[in-house]
C-alpha positions, -999 to +999 in steps of 0.1 A: +000-098+181+030-117+166+048-115+197+024-128+216+016-157+195+056-160+196+057-160+233+027-183+236+045-210+213+077-210+234+058-214+266+036-245+248+069-261+233+087-261+264+060-277+283+054-303+260+089-310+254+095-321+290+126-309+294+147-275+302+161-267+267+140-234+269+147-215+300+122-184+299+129-176+335+164-178+343+175-181+378+196-153+391+203-171+423+237-183+408+267-164+423+289-148+399+321-169+386+353-157+372+363-164+332+396-158+317+394-138+284+429-138+279+465-140+295+482-166+317+501-144+343+485-143+380+480-106+385+445-098+372+428-071+352+388-071+356+364-060+331+331-046+343+307-033+318+278-006+324+253-007+299+221+009+296+202+037+317+214+040+352+184+032+377+187+023+414+158-005+409+155-037+394+152-044+355+117-050+347+108-071+320+074-088+308+069-116+333+097-111+359+122-086+373+161-092+372+189-078+393+194-039+382+223-019+364+235-008+401+230-039+419+249-061+391+279-035+391+282-032+429+281-072+431+312-073+407+329-044+424+325-066+455+339-096+441+370-077+425+376-061+459+377-094+476+404-110+452+441-097+461+454-106+429+430-079+412+454-051+404+431-029+378+396-026+365+386-018+334+350+000+333+334-001+300+310+022+299+280+024+272+252+045+287+235+079+282+229+083+320+203+080+344+192+089+379+211+114+395+208+091+424+218+060+406+247+079+388+258+091+424+257+058+440+280+043+412+306+071+414+306+064+451+312+028+448+340+033+422+355+058+445+354+033+476+367+005+456+397+024+446+402+037+482+400+002+494+420-021+467+447+007+459+443-007+426+440+010+393+406+020+374+405+027+336+374+036+318+367+026+282+338+045+269+319+027+242+291+046+220+278+067+244+289+078+280+270+110+285+258+125+316+252+100+342+275+076+320+305+103+323+294+113+359+304+074+368+336+076+348+349+106+367+370+083+396+392+069+365+431+071+366+427+073+328+398+079+305+398+064+272+372+070+244+364+050+216+371+070+182+333+070+178+320+079+215+297+105+224+304+118+253+296+150+278+263+164+282+272+172+321+239+185+330+208+179+352+171+175+338+137+173+355+116+148+336+078+148+343+049+142+321+023+165+312-013+156+305-033+188+313-038+196+278-049+162+269-073+162+299-089+195+289-095+182+254-112+152+265-132+168+294-112+150+321-105+166+357-087+156+387-096+168+423-068+175+448-069+177+486-037+188+498-021+199+531+001+227+517+003+247+488+033+229+471+020+193+479+015+184+444+042+205+429+051+187+395+018+173+392+010+164+359-025+173+359-021+212+361+001+240+350+029+246+375+029+281+390+059+305+388+071+299+422+071+261+415+092+266+382+115+285+405+118+259+433+125+235+404+150+256+389+169+258+422+167+220+427+184+212+395+208+240+398+216+227+431+221+189+418+241+204+386+263+222+408+273+188+425+279+176+390+301+205+381+320+204+411+332+169+408+340+175+369+361+205+385+378+182+412+386+153+389+393+167+354+411+202+362+398+220+334+406+257+321+382+279+328+374+284+290+369+245+287+347+245+319+326+268+305+322+247+272+314+219+294+288+236+313+267+241+286+256+205+288+267+199+253+277+166+237+313+160+221+331+137+198+359+116+213+382+142+195+362+171+211+362+156+245+401+153+245+407+186+234+385+202+263+399+174+288+368+155+294+388+125+283+427+114+282+435+091+253+411+075+223+416+040+214+396+006+217+387-017+244+422-034+239+439-003+241+422+003+273+430-030+288+467-026+276+466+010+297+454-006+326+480-033+327+503-006+322+488+017+349+493-012+375+526-019+363+517-055+351+531-078+326+515-078+291+502-112+295+482-105+331+449-121+331+418-102+319+388-117+336+352-110+337+323-124+361+295-143+347+267-167+360+269-185+327+299-194+308+298-183+272+319-202+242+342-178+225+337-151+250+351-117+243+353-080+261+324-070+241+299-094+259+280-074+285+255-104+296+261-119+331+235-147+326+223-164+295+185-161+288+160-167+261+145-139+241+112-127+258+096-104+233+070-078+250+035-083+245+031-050+229+060-030+217+056+006+221+089+013+209+102+051+220+065+057+233+069+030+256+104+039+269+089+075+276+058+059+294+083+038+315+104+067+326+097+076+359+091+115+373+123+127+387+159+144+385+182+128+360+217+129+346+206+117+314+213+127+275+182+113+255+174+137+228+143+118+214+125+131+244 
C-alpha cells in the first residue's frame, strides 16, 4: 500500500504544480544521440550495455511499455554501423540470459555488425554473463571478464508453470477439447505423458546442440574443457579463463583499452555512448538511455512476481532461484 500511496502522491504533485518537473511517462520518440565519455581523437570506440533478462518483447512496467532490450541494443548497433569513424565496440554484458530466440537474435545482430563494419568487438562481462549472456558474447574478438564475474551455464531449460497439484487440492478442473493428442502438450493443468517428456527433451537437446556448436566454433575448446562446459555449470572468471570461455580478466577500462589496441587506435580515441538523455558526470557504468522517474509497483511480489511474469518457453537462462 505504501507504494500505491507514493505513486498517487507523485501524480497529484505533478498535476497541482502545473509544470513538467516530474516526468512519470518519458517519451521514447527521442532519437539516440552520441555523447563522449572520454578521449579527444576522432576514431571512436562505442560502448553498448546489455543488462537484464533477454527477451524479444517490450519492457513492461506498471503503466506503460518501453522498448525492450533487443530493440534498444539493435538500435545502438545500427547507429554505430552508420558511423564510419566507429572502429570498435565494447559490449558490456550483465545478464543471466533469457529466451533462446532473444539470445540468438542478438548473437546474429552482433555477427552481422562485425561483417558490415569490419570493426573490432570486445565483450566486457560484469556481474553475470551466463547462458544467453554468454551466447551473445561469442562473436567477440576478445572476451574480458571482470574478476568477480560469473559466466558459463552453457545450456537450455524449458520453463513452464505447473498448477495441477493445487487444482486437485482446491477441487478445480479444466476441460480441454483438442484436435490432436499433443495439442496441449506442456499444459500446466495436467501431468505430462512419457511421450511428451521425451518430445520436450528432444526440443531442449536440439536447441542446446546449437548453443554447444557455437561455443565450439568460436572458442576452440579442448575435448575435456568442452565436456566441463557442456554440463551447463557456471564458472568464476578465473575458472572460465582456464577452460577457454574468456580471454582476459579486467575491468571495463581494461576492456576499452583492449578495444583500442585491437583496432589499432590511439590511447585517446574517443569512447562514446548513445543516449536519449544527457547525464551529468556520465561514465561507462551508466546503462540508462533515457532518464525517468522511479515508478514503484502497486504490489511488489518480489521473486514470486518474477516467476509469475516468466512466460512458458525455452530459455538460455541461469536463474538458480527457480
